[in-house]
Each structure stands twice: as structure tokens, then as C-alpha cells.
N, C-alpha and C positions, 0 to 999 in steps of 0.2 A: 891658465891653460884652458882650452875649450875644445869640444868635439863637434863633428858635423851634425847635420840635421838628423834628428832621431836619437841622438845620444842622451846619456843621463843629464839631468839638470843639476848644475852646481849652485850652491847657495852663495850669498854675497860674502865677500871677504876673500875669496879665492883660497889658496892654500891646498887645493885638490881634495878637500873634504866634502863628501856628498851631503845634500840637504835631505836628511832622513825624514823629516816631518812631511816634506812635499812628496817624497816617494811613497810614504805610508798613505797619504790622502789619495794619491792617484790610484794606488792598488785597491783601496776601499771603493773608489768610484767604479773601477772596472768590475769588481765583484757585484756591486748593486745593479749594473747594466745587465750582467749575465743572468741575475736572478729575475729581473723584469722580463727579459726575453723568454726565459723558461716558463714563467707564469702565463705570459700572453699566448705562447704556443699551446699550453694545456687548455686554456679557455677555448681557443679555436677548435682544437680536437674534440673537446666536449660538445661544442655546438654542432659540429659535423655529425657526430654519432647521434645526437638528439634529433637532428633533421632526418636521418635515415630511419630511425625508430618511428618517428611521427608519420613518415610516408608509408611505412609498412602497416601501421595501425589504420590509416585512412583507407588503404587498399583492401584490407581484410575486414573492415567493419563498415558496411554500407547502411547502417542505421535501420536494419530490418526490412529494407526495401528490395531485397534480392541481391544477386551477385553483382560485383563491380564490373565495369566494362572490361572485356577481354578475359574475364575469369569464368571458368566453367561453373554451371549451377551445382549447388550442393544439396538440392531438394531430393528427397528419397524417390526411388523409382516405384510408381504405383504398382507395377507388375510384381514387385518383390514384397509388397506389404501383405501381412497375413489377412485372411478373409475374416469378415465379421460373422461369427456363428449365429448372431441374433437376427441377421438380415434374412428376409423371406426369399426362398429359392424360387426361380420361375417354374411354373407348372404347364404341362402340355396335355391336352385331352388325347387319350389313346383312340378315341372314336373319330373317324374321318367324317366330314360333312357329307350328306347324301348328294348324289349327282343331280343336276337340274332335270326337271321333267322332260321327257322326250315327246315332242309334238306328235310323232307317229302313234304313240300310245293313245292319244286323245281322238284320233280319227279312225282308229282300227276297231273300236267296239262301242256300241250304243251305251254301254254301262258308264263309260267315261266321257263320251261325246254328247254332252247334255245341252249344248247351246241350241237356241231355236233354229229350225231349218226354214228359211224363207227365200223366195225368188230374189228379192232385193238384196239379201245378204250375199248371195252368190253372184248376181248380175246387177250391180248398182248403176245408177245414172242412166242417161239417155243415149250414151255412145261409149264405144270401147276404142282406146288408142293403144296401138302396139307399134312402137317405133314411130315412123312417119305415116302410118296407115290408120285411118279413122273409119270405124265401122259403126253404122247407125243401128240402134236397137229398135226392133219391131215389137211383136206380141210376146207375151210371157204366159206361162201356165203352170199350175201346181195341182197334182191330184194324188189321192191314195190308191186309185185304180190304175196301177202301173201299166197293165196290158193295154189300156185304152190309148196310151200315147206311143204305141209301138206298131210296127208293120211286120207282116210275115210271122215267122216262128219266134221272134224275139219276145213277143207278148207272153207266150207260155213259159219261156226260159225265165223271164223276170218273176212271174208268179211262182214257179216251182222253187226258186231260190229265196223266196221270202221278201221280195221287194216291198218296202214300206211306203215310199213316196217316189214320185217322178216329177222333176222340175224341168221345164223347157223354156228356152229363149231363142229368138231368131234375130240375126243381124244381117245387114245388107251393105254391099259396097260395089259400085260400078257394074251394076247388072248382075251381080252374084249374090245369092242368099244362102245362109247356112243356119240350120237349127242345131243347137247343142242341148243334149238332155242329160240329167244327172239322176241316176237311180240310187236310192238310199237303202242299205241293208243293215242288219244287226251286227254283222261281223265282217272282217276283212276277207275271210275265207269264202263267204257267200258272194261277195262282189267279184272276186277273182274267178270263181267258178262260173259266174254268169258270163263274163267276158270270154272265157275259154269255150263256152257252149253257144256263144252268140251266133244267131242266124237271122237273116232279115235285117232290120235296123230300126232306129228311132223314127217316128213319124214327123215329117216336116210340119211346122206351125206357121200358118199365114195370119195376116192381120197386122195392124199398126203400120200401114203403108207398104206391106209386102203381099203381093198376090200369091195365089197357090203355085207351088213349085215342087218338083221332085215327086209328082204323083202320076198315076196312069201309065206306069211302065217306063217313064223317062229314066235314062241312065244317069245316075248321080254318084257322087263319091261318098262313101261311108267309112267311119272309123269307130273303134271300140277300145277303151282302156279302163284301168281301175287304179285307184289310189286310196289306201285305207279301206273303209267300208263303203266307199262310193265307186260305182261304175259310171263312166261317162261316155257319151256317144255323140257323133256328129253326122249330119247328112247335108250335103251342099251341092248346088247346081245353079244353072242359069235361070233367071226370071222369065226369059222368053221361051223356055222349054227345050232349048238346044241340049243335045246329049253331051255329057262330059267325057273327055278323053285324057290320056296321060299328058298331052301337050298343053292342057289348059292350066297353066301355072297360077292364074289368078284364083281359080276355084280351090286349088291346093293351099294357096297362101292364106286365104280367109279361113278355111277349115283348120289349118295348123295354128293360126293365131287364136282361134276360139278354144281349141283343145289345150294349148299352152296356158291360156288365161284361166281356164277351168281348173287345171292342175294346180296353179298357183293359189287360186281361191280356196281350194280344199286344204292345201298345206297351210295357208295362213290361218284357217280355222283352227287347225291343231296348235299352231304357235300361240295364238291368242289365249286359248284355254290352258296351255302349259304355263304361260307367263302368269296368268291369274292364279294358278295353283302354287307357283313358286312364291308369289307375293303373299299368299295367305294359305300356308300349308295345312292349317286346321279348319279352313273354311268349308 
């Protein structure tokens, strides 16, 4: 008697009796296969867990070289660190530095205005250039007798207010000549008072290629101003003796150029002395 495929195996000799030895051996073989499958699956599971743990260790331990890529830094926030009590604290002086010296202070009083007073210091060179206008320098003069360089009542005004020195320089351009005079006083108040009281004018200075001008009653243009302890004056006109009118712009231009230049020279005198004082405050 026999069964189809997959049925039990009968031993030799027939009789319908199963081959118990073969069945026992087949059952043992199946048991061994199940055990091997279970062991293999456990090893694979163990390897997978180990790989996950290893990856986690690598990502969290960068060997002391900072956080791994994509991971936020775990360094402490400096703002949250406690202050070091032994560190020196910054100190600030409660005393503000003094302001820089004022140039006006150095030209307002003889006590501080101690630089030498010279013609070349106020009127250097052989010509004066203002913009595109060139004025040639003629004669110059310096005297302690201030009234000798004035015309009309200005001489007495200079003397009464204590004029110490009078400097004059003449410039010419295109048939026009102008003399500028600088009167030196002890204080700013004396210079201003002189200008307020001015009558007459500075005397024109000829020589150095400039003939006599603005004398003998010729009408000329006169100005008077002050800056610091200095009063400065101009007298200008034509070298051919023609009288000056308000339409003679060339006479006004030369006179204004000289007055502006003189103002700048006086101010520059103050700036130089103030700069020297700032560089050497104990000098």
C-alpha cells in the first residue's frame, strides 16, 4: 500500500507498519534547522543594534573638536558666565580735557600775542595773489611813531588810544595803487575804539615802483576795520591822480583784496600761536 507525494514513508517489507526510525531522524533534522534559524536571526538582530549604538556614539563624540555637523554647539554662552572678581575694572577720568586754545585769545591782548611783529610777517613775498588777480608789492614801512603814517585826525586818534606800531605796505595793479596800514595796540578794546573814532585816514606810501598817489586833495577810497588788537586801514586810488568814484570797481576790488588778505594774516597769527600752545601747554 502506498500514499501520494508528501505522505508518510513506509519501511521495507510492507505490511502497513511505519518506519519509526526514519520518522524520528526526520523530526530531529527539522528541530535542528529551526534552532539554526533562530540563532542566525539573533545574531543579525544583535549586529543591527550594535550598528545603531556605534552610529550614535560617533555622532555625539567628535573627539574634542567641537560639535558634529548638523548638531548645535554645546559651548557655554559667554554672556552667562560669572564675572572674574580679580579682573581690573575699566576706569574713566572724571575730568574732561581742556578745550583747544582759541586763536582769538592770542590776537586780542599783547600779554598772549608775543610773536614778533614784522612787515614781512604780515606782507610776505613780492606779490599778492587773490583768485586770478595778482598785485605787485611796492614800498613797505614800520614805525613806532604811529601818527607819522597817518593823515588828518587819524594821527591823534592813533596816539590817544596807545598805538604801539604802524606797519604799511603798498600794492599796485593796472594803474591802481593801494596802501594798507596795520596799527598795533595792547588790547582789542583799544583797536576797536580807534576804528570807531577814525577820521582822516592812513597816509599813502610811495616807492618801490609806485609814484605818489592819493595826496594833495585827490579823492581816494578809504576803509577802516579791526581784528583782535589790530586796527587796519586802506587808502586806494589811481596812479595818474584821477579822482575815484563809486563806479570805479577796479579801485574797490584792489582795496577789498588787501583788506581781506590783512584780516587773514592777523587771524593766521592767532592760529599759529594757539597751535604752538596746544603742542606745548607747559612751554
